[in-house]
C-alpha positions as semicolon CSV with decimal commas, in nm:
position;residue;x (nm);y (nm);z (nm)
1;M;13,292;9,337;8,255
2;N;13,392;9,040;8,034
3;S;13,190;8,885;7,764
4;S;13,063;8,621;7,921
5;S;12,916;8,860;8,182
6;K;12,771;9,094;7,917
7;T;12,622;8,761;7,723
8;L;12,454;8,647;8,073
9;T;12,302;9,022;8,153
10;I;12,175;9,053;7,772
11;R;11,996;8,707;7,822
12;S;11,846;8,807;8,147
13;I;11,704;9,108;8,002
14;F;11,589;8,911;7,710
15;F;11,406;8,678;7,913
16;L;11,269;8,940;8,159
17;L;11,151;9,144;7,839
18;P;10,785;8,976;7,802
19;S;10,734;9,047;8,191
20;W;10,839;9,385;8,139
21;L;10,595;9,449;7,832
22;L;10,338;9,343;8,009
23;L;10,391;9,544;8,293
24;L;10,430;9,844;8,059
25;I;10,103;9,786;7,895
26;F;9,882;9,687;8,215
27;F;10,007;9,889;8,484
28;I;10,280;10,163;8,357
29;G;10,055;10,266;8,053
30;P;9,694;10,296;8,226
31;I;9,869;10,524;8,526
32;L;10,030;10,749;8,267
33;L;9,682;10,761;8,105
34;T;9,487;10,851;8,406
35;F;9,766;11,173;8,454
36;Y;9,693;11,252;8,121
37;F;9,324;11,237;8,129
38;S;9,317;11,398;8,441
39;F;9,394;11,724;8,261
40;T;9,173;11,676;8,000
41;N;8,764;11,719;7,956
42;L;8,753;11,380;7,825
43;A;8,388;11,257;7,827
44;L;8,147;10,947;7,730
45;T;7,911;11,113;7,522
46;G;7,893;11,441;7,326
47;A;8,142;11,644;7,150
48;Q;8,395;11,591;7,407
49;A;8,411;11,229;7,380
50;Q;8,518;11,287;7,018
51;Q;8,757;11,553;7,064
52;M;8,882;11,618;7,424
53;Q;9,066;11,895;7,485
54;F;9,359;11,976;7,743
55;V;9,206;12,190;7,990
56;G;9,526;12,209;8,262
57;F;9,434;12,208;8,634
58;D;9,036;12,302;8,563
59;N;8,952;11,993;8,664
60;F;9,113;12,034;9,003
61;V;8,994;12,358;9,048
62;M;8,640;12,287;8,982
63;M;8,710;11,973;9,197
64;F;8,843;12,181;9,523
65;Q;8,537;12,429;9,478
66;D;8,295;12,148;9,478
67;A;8,107;12,105;9,824
68;N;8,047;11,760;9,743
69;F;8,402;11,675;9,696
70;R;8,490;11,824;10,030
71;I;8,213;11,607;10,171
72;S;8,346;11,286;10,032
73;V;8,688;11,350;10,135
74;V;8,539;11,405;10,510
75;K;8,357;11,073;10,479
76;T;8,639;10,896;10,336
77;I;8,843;10,987;10,590
78;L;8,607;10,899;10,883
79;F;8,547;10,546;10,713
80;L;8,923;10,467;10,698
81;L;8,961;10,597;11,050
82;L;8,669;10,358;11,158
83;S;8,692;10,065;10,968
84;A;9,033;10,027;10,896
85;I;9,270;10,153;11,163
86;I;9,032;10,146;11,441
87;G;8,836;9,858;11,297
88;Q;9,031;9,592;11,129
89;Q;9,413;9,684;11,251
90;L;9,284;9,692;11,607
91;L;9,052;9,396;11,609
92;G;9,283;9,201;11,405
93;F;9,557;9,235;11,643
94;L;9,348;9,197;11,921
95;L;9,227;8,832;11,788
96;A;9,559;8,744;11,686
97;F;9,700;8,827;12,033
98;L;9,403;8,659;12,221
99;M;9,468;8,344;12,048
100;K;9,850;8,352;12,047
101;E;9,881;8,105;12,324
102;K;9,592;7,890;12,234
103;N;9,580;7,535;12,114
104;T;9,578;7,442;11,738
105;T;9,261;7,328;11,740
106;F;9,077;7,643;11,918
107;R;9,288;7,861;11,643
108;R;9,182;7,677;11,353
109;I;8,813;7,691;11,455
110;I;8,798;8,063;11,534
111;G;9,011;8,127;11,215
112;I;8,764;7,932;10,960
113;I;8,497;8,136;11,126
114;I;8,674;8,479;11,086
115;I;8,827;8,400;10,755
116;A;8,462;8,294;10,608
117;G;8,397;8,698;10,606
118;W;8,731;8,760;10,420
119;V;8,686;8,502;10,132
120;T;8,326;8,607;10,089
121;P;8,282;8,830;9,781
122;E;8,231;9,209;9,865
123;I;7,909;9,221;9,708
124;V;7,771;8,921;9,872
125;V;7,890;9,055;10,194
126;A;7,666;9,370;10,130
127;F;7,366;9,189;10,047
128;C;7,434;8,959;10,398
129;W;7,447;9,308;10,572
130;V;7,159;9,486;10,412
131;A;6,944;9,174;10,497
132;F;7,064;9,197;10,863
133;L;7,060;9,567;10,923
134;N;6,746;9,664;10,713
135;D;6,400;9,748;10,847
136;N;6,255;9,381;10,886
137;G;6,597;9,204;10,908
138;T;6,754;8,988;11,151
139;L;6,882;9,300;11,386
140;N;6,519;9,457;11,408
141;A;6,368;9,115;11,439
142;I;6,595;9,061;11,757
143;I;6,529;9,377;11,903
144;Q;6,163;9,346;11,864
145;A;6,158;9,009;12,012
146;L;6,318;9,184;12,312
147;G;6,070;9,417;12,340
148;M;6,228;9,727;12,215
149;N;6,175;9,946;11,846
150;G;6,353;9,843;11,554
151;V;6,577;10,098;11,415
152;T;6,644;10,226;11,040
153;W;7,004;10,125;11,073
154;L;7,102;10,195;10,685
155;Y;6,936;10,512;10,716
156;T;6,997;10,644;11,077
157;F;7,351;10,511;11,108
158;P;7,471;10,473;10,753
159;L;7,841;10,544;10,799
160;I;7,839;10,318;11,105
161;S;7,677;10,019;10,912
162;V;7,872;10,038;10,621
163;C;8,200;10,049;10,875
164;I;8,087;9,754;11,039
165;A;8,042;9,551;10,707
166;N;8,377;9,651;10,609
167;I;8,483;9,554;10,963
168;W;8,393;9,203;10,936
169;H;8,448;9,143;10,586
170;G;8,857;9,249;10,619
171;T;8,939;9,173;10,977
172;A;9,079;8,849;10,893
173;F;9,366;8,987;10,685
174;S;9,480;9,184;10,987
175;M;9,476;8,895;11,184
176;L;9,634;8,658;10,976
177;V;9,934;8,892;10,925
178;F;9,965;8,967;11,307
179;Q;9,923;8,590;11,381
180;A;10,234;8,510;11,156
181;S;10,464;8,824;11,287
182;L;10,351;8,728;11,667
183;D;10,421;8,368;11,657
184;D;10,772;8,489;11,548
185;V;10,832;8,647;11,876
186;P;11,078;8,450;12,070
187;K;10,900;8,315;12,391
188;S;11,218;8,294;12,584
189;I;11,228;8,706;12,569
190;E;10,854;8,700;12,700
191;E;10,968;8,445;12,991
192;A;11,239;8,700;13,069
193;A;11,027;8,986;13,094
194;K;10,795;8,774;13,341
195;I;11,084;8,659;13,535
196;D;11,197;9,028;13,573
197;G;10,856;9,096;13,712
198;A;10,666;9,282;13,388
199;S;10,313;9,250;13,346
200;K;10,103;9,160;13,044
201;L;10,045;9,520;12,928
202;Q;10,438;9,601;12,980
203;I;10,519;9,296;12,792
204;L;10,257;9,399;12,511
205;F;10,343;9,768;12,491
206;R;10,725;9,759;12,547
207;L;10,829;9,441;12,411
208;I;10,589;9,272;12,161
209;I;10,468;9,555;11,971
210;P;10,836;9,701;11,915
211;I;10,917;9,382;11,779
212;V;10,626;9,333;11,559
213;K;10,595;9,711;11,447
214;G;10,718;9,638;11,089
215;S;10,422;9,422;11,031
216;I;10,185;9,655;11,200
217;V;10,303;9,921;10,940
218;T;10,293;9,707;10,684
219;N;9,967;9,573;10,756
220;M;9,835;9,947;10,802
221;I;9,949;10,041;10,471
222;L;9,770;9,742;10,306
223;V;9,439;9,791;10,512
224;T;9,428;10,158;10,403
225;L;9,489;10,128;10,025
226;Q;9,230;9,861;10,035
227;T;9,006;10,072;10,222
228;L;9,023;10,360;10,012
229;G;8,927;10,137;9,724
230;V;8,604;10,033;9,865
231;F;8,317;10,062;9,613
232;T;8,089;9,759;9,564
233;L;8,014;9,737;9,958
234;I;7,916;10,095;10,022
235;Y;7,730;10,124;9,655
236;A;7,555;9,811;9,710
237;M;7,448;9,879;10,101
238;T;7,351;10,270;10,039
239;G;7,453;10,377;9,712
240;G;7,644;10,631;9,881
241;G;7,333;10,776;10,049
242;P;7,114;10,857;10,232
243;G;7,244;11,226;10,079
244;T;7,602;11,231;10,099
245;A;7,619;11,041;10,431
246;T;7,806;10,747;10,277
247;Q;7,981;10,902;9,988
248;T;8,353;10,846;9,982
249;L;8,553;10,940;9,720
250;P;8,519;10,594;9,498
251;I;8,142;10,693;9,509
252;F;8,172;11,004;9,400
253;M;8,446;10,965;9,140
254;Y;8,219;10,690;8,998
255;N;7,920;10,956;8,980
256;Q;8,114;11,198;8,827
257;A;8,277;10,946;8,596
258;F;7,999;10,720;8,472
259;V;7,671;10,883;8,607
260;N;7,777;11,260;8,490
261;Y;7,961;11,102;8,180
262;Q;8,271;11,349;8,271
263;L;8,594;11,071;8,271
264;G;8,869;11,369;8,281
265;Y;8,708;11,492;8,608
266;G;8,654;11,122;8,720
267;T;9,024;11,071;8,671
268;A;9,144;11,364;8,862
269;I;8,952;11,280;9,156
270;S;9,123;10,963;9,143
271;L;9,447;11,106;9,154
272;V;9,349;11,278;9,499
273;L;9,273;10,929;9,600
274;L;9,595;10,797;9,544
275;L;9,781;11,105;9,687
276;I;9,575;11,055;10,016
277;G;9,700;10,668;10,017
278;V;10,050;10,791;9,966
279;V;10,053;11,053;10,227
280;A;9,874;10,802;10,480
281;S;10,116;10,545;10,387
282;L;10,428;10,802;10,442
283;F;10,281;10,911;10,773
284;Y;10,238;10,542;10,889
285;I;10,643;10,477;10,816
286;R;10,719;10,789;10,962
287;S;10,514;10,770;11,289
288;M;10,620;10,438;11,358
289;K;11,027;10,497;11,270
290;V;11,014;10,155;11,032
291;Q;11,282;10,171;10,790
292;L;11,210;10,000;10,444
């Protein structure tokens, strides 16, 4: 390497240094602290708040012995399957596919309606769905107007209620991702398949989906990670209840860290949540055989 190349490399490092420092302070630093705190008895109050101690794997042993933790894992997986994979992913793809050959005006109108739910803050979405689903809400008013008895949706079907709210809130993102990928599928390939006698379902499953599978996996990973971190929507709608009916891992982690003041235990739970996201992402990539 000549002197000019070395000078260019040094200058590049110098100009990138501020971004590296910000990344170290606000991203890598908190991640390392999370790993460290998960092996301590750090608390918000009491003697442990002043003098925390390294406790090794005690937090993880206590976690896996806790029945509420196991319930939270099950609720998290159900919430993920229903609202992200089955809900947002499939509904987003269906909406994008149905609008694929529609005129621009129609696509804009439908797009604006769907995106309105996505850009609405999560806390506002929660209050809107509580107003829609509570005992005296809009849905029960419609049901009673039809001569039927109302249902206490948030108590009888709490998990389904929060899943529907999350689907309504997040489907627009999946739709936009799939719209962009479907628009890039060459029309000549579809026309050639039609000439060869392929049905619409054959074109969809044997032609379009294999072409856009990279976008499918990318969207599934993003939607999964976003859904695993949903807290405000569930907490504002049900508070994790009734009982533990909607107590997903973020709710359980919040209760342990900021209600019971056990920050070390709460950060240990966050590592498990991170591990679920990593395992799910690797599973998607492997199942769809996508090269990253």
